[in-house]
DOVOFI-31751 format. One record per residue: x, z, y of N, C-alpha, C, CB in turn; residue number from 0. Coordinates in steps of 0.001 Angstrom, whole numbers, plus 500000, padded with zeros to 6 digits. Atoms other than C-alpha are relative to their C-alpha. Glycine has a CB too. Example, Ala and Ser with C-alpha at 12.3 -4.5 7.8 and 13.67 -1.06 7.14 Angstrom:
2
+--------+--------+--------+--------+--------+--------+--------+--------+--------+--------+--------+--------+-----+
|    n_X |    n_Z |    n_Y |   ca_X |   ca_Z |   ca_Y |    c_X |    c_Z |    c_Y |   cb_X |   cb_Z |   cb_Y |   i |
+--------+--------+--------+--------+--------+--------+--------+--------+--------+--------+--------+--------+-----+
| 500890 | 500000 | 498810 | 512300 | 507800 | 495500 | 500900 | 500000 | 501200 | 499008 | 501246 | 500027 |   0 |
| 499180 | 499940 | 498810 | 513670 | 507140 | 498940 | 499230 | 500730 | 501090 | 500414 | 498585 | 500462 |   1 |
+--------+--------+--------+--------+--------+--------+--------+--------+--------+--------+--------+--------+-----+
# end
This chain:
118
+--------+--------+--------+--------+--------+--------+--------+--------+--------+--------+--------+--------+-----+
|    n_X |    n_Z |    n_Y |   ca_X |   ca_Z |   ca_Y |    c_X |    c_Z |    c_Y |   cb_X |   cb_Z |   cb_Y |   i |
+--------+--------+--------+--------+--------+--------+--------+--------+--------+--------+--------+--------+-----+
| 500737 | 500034 | 499345 | 500244 | 499973 | 499823 | 500648 | 500261 | 501731 | 499097 | 500831 | 499336 |   0 |
| 499021 | 499916 | 498741 | 503115 | 500648 | 502739 | 500378 | 498967 | 499776 | 501099 | 501012 | 500229 |   1 |
| 499628 | 501153 | 499947 | 504267 | 497405 | 501685 | 498816 | 498923 | 500518 | 500536 | 499780 | 498721 |   2 |
| 501089 | 500710 | 499386 | 501090 | 495667 | 502369 | 499546 | 500106 | 501302 | 499050 | 500204 | 499390 |   3 |
| 499982 | 499837 | 498758 | 500664 | 497179 | 505660 | 501033 | 499927 | 500955 | 499594 | 500869 | 500090 |   4 |
| 499360 | 500482 | 499050 | 503401 | 496224 | 506976 | 500668 | 498817 | 500169 | 500609 | 500673 | 500194 |   5 |
| 500424 | 501014 | 499727 | 502417 | 493435 | 507528 | 500781 | 499203 | 501468 | 498598 | 500342 | 500018 |   6 |
| 499103 | 500621 | 498610 | 504462 | 491529 | 510250 | 499021 | 498786 | 500662 | 501784 | 499165 | 499444 |   7 |
| 500261 | 501381 | 499687 | 503172 | 488948 | 512735 | 500398 | 498742 | 499620 | 500174 | 499910 | 500895 |   8 |
| 499419 | 501431 | 500964 | 503335 | 485463 | 511518 | 501305 | 499680 | 501217 | 498430 | 498215 | 499775 |   9 |
| 499138 | 500820 | 499151 | 506213 | 483511 | 513237 | 499379 | 498992 | 500127 | 501263 | 499709 | 499611 |  10 |
| 500462 | 501675 | 499056 | 506216 | 480167 | 515186 | 499738 | 499320 | 498913 | 501315 | 498980 | 501050 |  11 |
| 500230 | 500686 | 501346 | 505079 | 477874 | 512422 | 499467 | 500430 | 499104 | 500854 | 499676 | 499449 |  12 |
| 500573 | 499134 | 501010 | 503908 | 480399 | 509840 | 498803 | 499785 | 499607 | 499997 | 501183 | 500314 |  13 |
| 501379 | 499784 | 499844 | 500907 | 479539 | 508428 | 499410 | 501246 | 498760 | 499267 | 498399 | 499832 |  14 |
| 500575 | 498801 | 500527 | 498825 | 482621 | 507297 | 498699 | 499463 | 499127 | 499602 | 501077 | 501262 |  15 |
| 501290 | 500583 | 500724 | 496064 | 480896 | 504822 | 499678 | 501388 | 499176 | 500307 | 498434 | 498882 |  16 |
| 500048 | 499051 | 501456 | 494020 | 483052 | 502357 | 500863 | 499629 | 498688 | 498466 | 499972 | 499415 |  17 |
| 499309 | 499830 | 501376 | 495476 | 483678 | 499192 | 499345 | 499375 | 499134 | 500160 | 501309 | 499499 |  18 |
| 500664 | 501177 | 500873 | 495161 | 480939 | 496412 | 501263 | 500443 | 498767 | 500012 | 497972 | 500865 |  19 |
| 499277 | 499649 | 501080 | 496494 | 481155 | 493083 | 500340 | 501534 | 499148 | 501018 | 499514 | 500425 |  20 |
| 499619 | 498571 | 500738 | 498688 | 484053 | 491840 | 499724 | 501207 | 500868 | 501607 | 500086 | 499609 |  21 |
| 500108 | 499454 | 499129 | 498431 | 485201 | 495292 | 498785 | 501153 | 500175 | 500065 | 499081 | 500714 |  22 |
| 501229 | 499801 | 500328 | 494560 | 485640 | 494517 | 500000 | 500663 | 499182 | 499334 | 499170 | 499781 |  23 |
| 499934 | 498791 | 501242 | 495041 | 487550 | 491071 | 500551 | 501194 | 500909 | 501243 | 499608 | 498460 |  24 |
| 499147 | 498538 | 499199 | 497627 | 489905 | 493286 | 498924 | 500643 | 500853 | 501492 | 499555 | 501231 |  25 |
| 500742 | 499228 | 499145 | 495027 | 490618 | 495494 | 498758 | 500651 | 499542 | 499720 | 499269 | 501012 |  26 |
| 500937 | 499264 | 500351 | 492211 | 491386 | 493398 | 500543 | 501412 | 499073 | 499067 | 499037 | 499298 |  27 |
| 499260 | 498228 | 500692 | 494842 | 494021 | 490934 | 500292 | 500616 | 501576 | 502138 | 499875 | 498719 |  28 |
| 499361 | 498785 | 499210 | 495802 | 495381 | 494034 | 498457 | 500776 | 500410 | 501132 | 499408 | 501607 |  29 |
| 500735 | 499759 | 499581 | 492205 | 496151 | 494818 | 499527 | 500646 | 498794 | 499512 | 499157 | 500679 |  30 |
| 500518 | 499016 | 501356 | 491113 | 497319 | 491342 | 500851 | 501059 | 499808 | 499972 | 499256 | 498525 |  31 |
| 499146 | 499048 | 500676 | 494138 | 499603 | 490866 | 499653 | 501410 | 501237 | 501914 | 499299 | 499842 |  32 |
| 500910 | 498627 | 499624 | 492678 | 502156 | 493391 | 498538 | 500649 | 499433 | 499677 | 499807 | 501345 |  33 |
| 501610 | 499794 | 500345 | 489293 | 502090 | 491664 | 500187 | 500230 | 498429 | 498841 | 498482 | 500415 |  34 |
| 499911 | 499713 | 501514 | 490887 | 502351 | 487955 | 500538 | 501625 | 500590 | 501292 | 498779 | 498815 |  35 |
| 499799 | 498982 | 499328 | 492539 | 505500 | 489759 | 499088 | 500968 | 500529 | 500543 | 499635 | 500751 |  36 |
| 500897 | 499277 | 499542 | 489781 | 506808 | 491146 | 499225 | 500533 | 498959 | 499329 | 499371 | 500869 |  37 |
| 500748 | 499836 | 500964 | 487606 | 506675 | 488159 | 500794 | 500892 | 499023 | 499554 | 498738 | 499516 |  38 |
| 499361 | 498798 | 500774 | 490338 | 508471 | 486091 | 500057 | 501577 | 500639 | 501491 | 499567 | 499762 |  39 |
| 499912 | 498636 | 499533 | 490674 | 511025 | 488563 | 498437 | 501137 | 500427 | 500924 | 499713 | 501335 |  40 |
| 501303 | 499616 | 499812 | 486859 | 511327 | 488961 | 499588 | 500705 | 498397 | 499046 | 498573 | 500531 |  41 |
| 500554 | 500114 | 501467 | 486130 | 511486 | 485105 | 500962 | 500804 | 499519 | 499884 | 498524 | 499231 |  42 |
| 499024 | 499003 | 501119 | 489039 | 513651 | 483826 | 500199 | 501337 | 500832 | 501804 | 499241 | 499558 |  43 |
| 500063 | 498632 | 498869 | 488618 | 516315 | 487027 | 498912 | 500736 | 499923 | 500006 | 499658 | 501524 |  44 |
| 501304 | 499023 | 499616 | 485686 | 518110 | 486315 | 498995 | 499737 | 500831 | 500335 | 501103 | 500541 |  45 |
| 500667 | 500669 | 499002 | 483657 | 515861 | 488738 | 500260 | 500624 | 501126 | 498679 | 499872 | 499817 |  46 |
| 499252 | 499283 | 499028 | 485761 | 517445 | 491455 | 499859 | 498672 | 500950 | 501651 | 500632 | 499520 |  47 |
| 500024 | 501776 | 499163 | 484196 | 514086 | 493561 | 500534 | 500332 | 501837 | 497633 | 499098 | 500030 |  48 |
| 499271 | 499536 | 498370 | 484870 | 515912 | 497179 | 501523 | 499943 | 500100 | 499672 | 501697 | 500435 |  49 |
| 498496 | 500273 | 500095 | 488875 | 516656 | 496304 | 500437 | 498860 | 499537 | 500628 | 500842 | 499267 |  50 |
| 499416 | 501134 | 500719 | 489088 | 513107 | 494327 | 499536 | 499153 | 501509 | 499230 | 499495 | 498181 |  51 |
| 500509 | 500809 | 498591 | 487681 | 511350 | 497632 | 501414 | 500343 | 500934 | 498224 | 500793 | 500859 |  52 |
| 499347 | 499923 | 498803 | 489698 | 513202 | 500242 | 501712 | 499965 | 499342 | 499439 | 501508 | 500946 |  53 |
| 499018 | 500215 | 500686 | 493019 | 513010 | 497782 | 500341 | 498594 | 500602 | 499735 | 500156 | 498523 |  54 |
| 500123 | 501207 | 500243 | 492284 | 509171 | 497446 | 500191 | 499146 | 501766 | 498465 | 499875 | 499103 |  55 |
| 500149 | 500963 | 498811 | 491575 | 508506 | 501358 | 501312 | 501009 | 500412 | 498276 | 499852 | 501100 |  56 |
| 498417 | 499630 | 499596 | 494833 | 510930 | 502621 | 500998 | 498953 | 499733 | 500548 | 501258 | 499193 |  57 |
| 499073 | 501106 | 500198 | 496761 | 508707 | 500242 | 499991 | 498550 | 500714 | 499904 | 499772 | 498711 |  58 |
| 500539 | 500804 | 499264 | 495413 | 505768 | 501493 | 500388 | 499944 | 502030 | 498558 | 500378 | 499520 |  59 |
| 499872 | 499871 | 498727 | 495344 | 506649 | 505460 | 502092 | 500014 | 500161 | 498944 | 501606 | 500479 |  60 |
| 498417 | 500376 | 500318 | 499303 | 507800 | 504783 | 500655 | 498745 | 499727 | 500372 | 500597 | 498954 |  61 |
| 499613 | 501390 | 500259 | 500372 | 504549 | 503364 | 499680 | 499327 | 501133 | 499373 | 499367 | 498829 |  62 |
| 500251 | 501141 | 498865 | 499011 | 502595 | 506005 | 500526 | 500279 | 501229 | 498572 | 499729 | 500289 |  63 |
| 499096 | 499051 | 498543 | 500121 | 505175 | 508966 | 501690 | 499370 | 499855 | 500053 | 502390 | 499639 |  64 |
| 498607 | 500220 | 500375 | 503435 | 504390 | 507306 | 500444 | 498410 | 499763 | 500235 | 500830 | 498682 |  65 |
| 500069 | 501032 | 500272 | 503258 | 501041 | 506705 | 500028 | 499110 | 501769 | 498741 | 499963 | 498943 |  66 |
| 500122 | 500505 | 499094 | 502489 | 500435 | 510271 | 501009 | 500378 | 501213 | 498828 | 500128 | 500128 |  67 |
| 498910 | 499406 | 499460 | 504987 | 502717 | 511531 | 501750 | 498934 | 499655 | 499889 | 501684 | 499211 |  68 |
| 498749 | 501226 | 500581 | 507855 | 500154 | 509415 | 499326 | 498674 | 500797 | 500057 | 499668 | 497790 |  69 |
| 500404 | 501023 | 499365 | 506062 | 497228 | 510984 | 500709 | 500207 | 501537 | 498395 | 499933 | 499905 |  70 |
| 499905 | 500079 | 498200 | 506376 | 498185 | 514783 | 501614 | 500628 | 500218 | 498512 | 501299 | 501013 |  71 |
| 498486 | 499523 | 499780 | 510120 | 500038 | 514302 | 500791 | 498976 | 499272 | 500361 | 501569 | 499394 |  72 |
| 498824 | 500404 | 501000 | 512021 | 497979 | 511880 | 498869 | 498744 | 499135 | 500749 | 501702 | 498772 |  73 |
| 500665 | 500772 | 500339 | 510185 | 494685 | 511715 | 500974 | 498829 | 499156 | 499245 | 499676 | 501155 |  74 |
| 499131 | 500800 | 501431 | 512897 | 492739 | 509405 | 499314 | 500275 | 498516 | 501785 | 500719 | 499809 |  75 |
| 499968 | 499524 | 501247 | 512252 | 495396 | 506940 | 498624 | 500056 | 499622 | 500697 | 501247 | 499879 |  76 |
| 501597 | 500493 | 500859 | 508462 | 494722 | 506922 | 499976 | 499001 | 499474 | 498757 | 499781 | 500719 |  77 |
| 499813 | 501309 | 500537 | 509199 | 491513 | 506333 | 499994 | 500056 | 498585 | 501207 | 499382 | 500461 |  78 |
| 499828 | 499794 | 501521 | 510576 | 492242 | 503306 | 499209 | 500725 | 498908 | 501036 | 500536 | 499895 |  79 |
| 501351 | 499470 | 500814 | 508301 | 494678 | 502231 | 499132 | 499418 | 499688 | 499329 | 500782 | 500431 |  80 |
| 501613 | 500741 | 500251 | 505457 | 492789 | 502658 | 500258 | 498415 | 499174 | 499069 | 499621 | 501905 |  81 |
| 499933 | 500538 | 500995 | 507077 | 489953 | 500592 | 500224 | 500409 | 498648 | 500577 | 499396 | 500251 |  82 |
| 500376 | 499085 | 501533 | 507524 | 492716 | 497798 | 499042 | 500281 | 499536 | 500308 | 501122 | 499829 |  83 |
| 501244 | 499317 | 500332 | 504108 | 493571 | 497670 | 499565 | 499147 | 498846 | 498904 | 500098 | 501226 |  84 |
| 500479 | 500242 | 501385 | 503006 | 491029 | 495375 | 500747 | 500388 | 498699 | 499821 | 498688 | 499913 |  85 |
| 498942 | 499329 | 500919 | 505584 | 491981 | 493095 | 500037 | 501312 | 499865 | 501232 | 499735 | 500345 |  86 |
| 500260 | 498495 | 500447 | 505523 | 495231 | 493167 | 498198 | 500172 | 499430 | 500371 | 501145 | 501608 |  87 |
| 501349 | 499113 | 500054 | 501374 | 495532 | 492958 | 499425 | 499346 | 498095 | 498538 | 499379 | 501812 |  88 |
| 499979 | 500215 | 501699 | 501636 | 493991 | 488771 | 500008 | 500751 | 499627 | 500797 | 499468 | 499247 |  89 |
| 499517 | 498811 | 500504 | 503730 | 496430 | 487798 | 499018 | 501430 | 500180 | 501350 | 500140 | 500698 |  90 |
| 501067 | 498824 | 499426 | 501276 | 499143 | 490035 | 498988 | 499994 | 498974 | 499240 | 499696 | 501578 |  91 |
| 501252 | 500392 | 500760 | 498547 | 497510 | 488270 | 499946 | 500469 | 498617 | 499841 | 498540 | 499962 |  92 |
| 499819 | 500133 | 501547 | 499863 | 497617 | 484723 | 500103 | 501740 | 499871 | 501627 | 498905 | 499383 |  93 |
| 499642 | 498552 | 500262 | 501026 | 501360 | 485219 | 498644 | 501030 | 500266 | 501319 | 500418 | 501065 |  94 |
| 501603 | 499086 | 499950 | 497400 | 502484 | 486603 | 499134 | 499865 | 498823 | 498934 | 499469 | 501252 |  95 |
| 500830 | 500206 | 501331 | 495962 | 500780 | 483469 | 500400 | 500623 | 499342 | 499875 | 498917 | 499348 |  96 |
| 499407 | 498962 | 501164 | 497877 | 502613 | 480997 | 499849 | 501248 | 500326 | 501463 | 499904 | 499686 |  97 |
| 500350 | 498245 | 499592 | 497283 | 506180 | 482800 | 498663 | 499925 | 499724 | 500259 | 500664 | 501766 |  98 |
| 501491 | 500455 | 500351 | 493494 | 505089 | 482683 | 498710 | 499479 | 499411 | 499901 | 499775 | 500232 |  99 |
| 500689 | 500478 | 501190 | 492574 | 503162 | 480083 | 499201 | 500746 | 498870 | 500872 | 499425 | 499414 | 100 |
| 500427 | 499221 | 500564 | 491609 | 505832 | 478106 | 498894 | 500706 | 500226 | 500690 | 500481 | 499883 | 101 |
| 501652 | 499103 | 499060 | 489321 | 507752 | 480376 | 499056 | 498647 | 500298 | 500468 | 501011 | 502168 | 102 |
| 500590 | 500635 | 499792 | 488042 | 504724 | 481600 | 498971 | 499202 | 499405 | 500538 | 499743 | 500333 | 103 |
| 501037 | 500379 | 501371 | 487093 | 503085 | 478571 | 499137 | 500782 | 499103 | 500701 | 499508 | 499041 | 104 |
| 501031 | 498659 | 500367 | 485648 | 506218 | 477286 | 498341 | 499915 | 500709 | 500846 | 501587 | 500754 | 105 |
| 501432 | 499813 | 499433 | 483360 | 506171 | 480194 | 499082 | 498767 | 499430 | 500029 | 499995 | 501758 | 106 |
| 500989 | 501430 | 500374 | 482275 | 502313 | 479591 | 499438 | 500406 | 498734 | 500884 | 498361 | 499769 | 107 |
| 500997 | 499800 | 501516 | 481734 | 503307 | 475814 | 498839 | 500529 | 500263 | 500559 | 501006 | 498825 | 108 |
| 501434 | 499380 | 500412 | 479566 | 505717 | 476590 | 498765 | 499565 | 501033 | 500123 | 501747 | 500016 | 109 |
| 501552 | 500933 | 499354 | 477191 | 503530 | 479060 | 499645 | 499059 | 499154 | 500123 | 499081 | 501483 | 110 |
| 500874 | 500982 | 501268 | 477194 | 500957 | 476546 | 499284 | 500484 | 499154 | 500732 | 499278 | 499081 | 111 |
| 500607 | 499535 | 501310 | 476479 | 503136 | 473599 | 498862 | 500750 | 500624 | 501012 | 500946 | 498962 | 112 |
| 500990 | 499644 | 499924 | 474032 | 505038 | 475476 | 498712 | 498984 | 500123 | 500204 | 500764 | 500830 | 113 |
| 500840 | 501152 | 499428 | 472039 | 501574 | 476724 | 499634 | 499293 | 498431 | 501009 | 498837 | 501274 | 114 |
| 500438 | 500909 | 501411 | 472223 | 500374 | 473130 | 499001 | 501081 | 499162 | 501624 | 499507 | 498847 | 115 |
| 501244 | 499324 | 500607 | 470476 | 503447 | 472124 | 498497 | 500643 | 499843 | 500272 | 500455 | 499868 | 116 |
| 501339 | 500098 | 499621 | 467303 | 503082 | 473890 | 499210 | 499034 | 499733 | 499895 | 500086 | 501067 | 117 |
+--------+--------+--------+--------+--------+--------+--------+--------+--------+--------+--------+--------+-----+
# end
């Protein structure tokens, strides 16, 4: 999130089109990662929804502010971090999937089996 928040202003002649191909996949994975972690934290945290939401909101806000500070203070580093974001997004998603798969799969399986039994 820090790397994505450090997105510098486009240079002269630089095109900022929407994501395509692999970049679109990385964008989707970046959106799914916090969702997986949220579900895992909520389902394994005895339903402490307020604490989970506050912790996630705090982490997102902190990462965003750190990214903005890097972008404002060191634009060269911000450009490098922003280029590294897609490369880092895939392993981060895979780590989140590894950590949360059992909890999320059990939750989804419970929903499916409850719907099939009715």
